[in-house]
Phi, psi and omega in degrees: 000159182285158178203165175258125178268102184292347178282347177266148179275143175291137178242108179287146178238160176272129184232140175245141181241125178240121173265128179255112183195145173272348188238339184282151177236170176303331181281337185247009183274077182293325179293315175299317177300319179301313180294316181300316179302312182292321180298311184285325176297328180285344179104006178276174184248122174283112184267333182198153175209137180206165173236130175232159179289165177286073182225121187304315183292318179297315181298309183298318181297314182296313182292317179301316179299319179295324180293342179270351180278116183296346179275349183251119181261334187219136172243129176240123176253153175225126179110152174083020182257005182277205186245001182285170182301330181274350182276100186231010184298313177300319178297328181285323190257333181298326176297339178283335186296128170277325176224135180264145181250078182302324181299328178301311180297317181297313179292321178302313180295325179296315180294315182297321181302320179298337182259319186237007177066217186293347178299343179300334181293350180276005177247141175248047178303143183207172178205159178187188180232134174218131180052043179061028179235130176285137177234129178236127184250108186250157172297168186274359181272146176302324178298318179293322178294320175297314180302312182296315181290307186292325186268341185225299193290322181302314181288314184291339177262022178240114183302337181281346182290129183238148018272348177203166184203167180292327187298318183289343177261354181307316181296347183251008184293337182252018180305318182297329180284321180290333178273357178089005179263165179245000000 
């Protein structure tokens, strides 16, 4: 089972939060607020935060730009993972992924199932890596953001988490690019 190794030092990382919505504003973005609160309470650094409309090009452009920023190690999006016509976040971001993280979606759905049952199938939460930056695509509800952070991301973004975590592999995320492979 996982554990925290207190002999290791916590390493804060830079995180950007993108809310995808046609209706939310900075004042009404409860999901973004939920993520920001958890990110900062955990000791990480919020490097950027924005709200964009449910538009594939806007979503992809914002996240791509953030993956090129050396101060941003992780991008977390919230919103646009359902099945309606306006839900396009996975379509916008999965083409950016150099590596897809199937396990993130599977574990997210397992956690979500315990809380909302079969309704979890209405989310297309996903994750991957682009430009040596982790990208996590979450549903737009505060509850889903809590589930993803509390159940997966908080531990995986903690260098002290054992037996392994995302922080310790960050320096090697672009090995394929340095070797000339894609």
